[in-house]
Structures are given as structure tokens and as C-alpha cells.
C-alpha positions in Angstrom: 4.1 -3.9 2.6 7.5 -4.1 1.1 10.6 -2.4 2.7 11.4 -0.6 -0.6 7.9 0.9 -0.9 6.8 3.9 1.3 4.3 6.5 1.3 4.9 9.9 -0.1 4.3 12.7 2.7 3.0 15.0 0.0 0.6 13.1 -2.3 0.3 10.0 -0.1 1.0 8.0 -3.2 3.6 5.3 -3.4 7.4 5.9 -3.2 10.1 3.7 -4.0 13.6 3.2 -2.3 16.6 4.0 -4.5 20.0 2.7 -3.6 22.7 5.1 -4.8 25.5 7.1 -3.1 23.0 7.9 -0.6 19.8 6.2 0.1 16.7 8.1 -1.1 13.1 7.7 -1.9 11.6 8.5 -5.4 7.9 9.6 -5.9 7.1 9.2 -9.6 3.6 11.0 -9.0 5.4 14.3 -7.5 8.6 13.6 -9.5 10.4 14.2 -6.2 13.2 12.6 -4.3 13.4 12.6 -0.4 16.6 11.7 1.3 16.2 9.1 4.4 17.3 10.2 7.9 
């Protein structure tokens, strides 16, 4: 599994790592962003 791909805690689909001002994950299925700890 790639490091920039995770699993969405809500829909269990794929989420993708986004490098920005802060590192966050984006789920296209839920259209939600998750901040990393």
C-alpha cells in the first residue's frame, strides 16, 4: 500500500494524502478532509 493512500474511517474507501500548509487526507467519496495527528 502506498504511503499517500489511506482508508476513510467513515466510508472505508480510499483517501489521499494532500501536502499543503498542514498535512491532511482527502476522501473523494465523502468529499471530506481529515487532518493528520
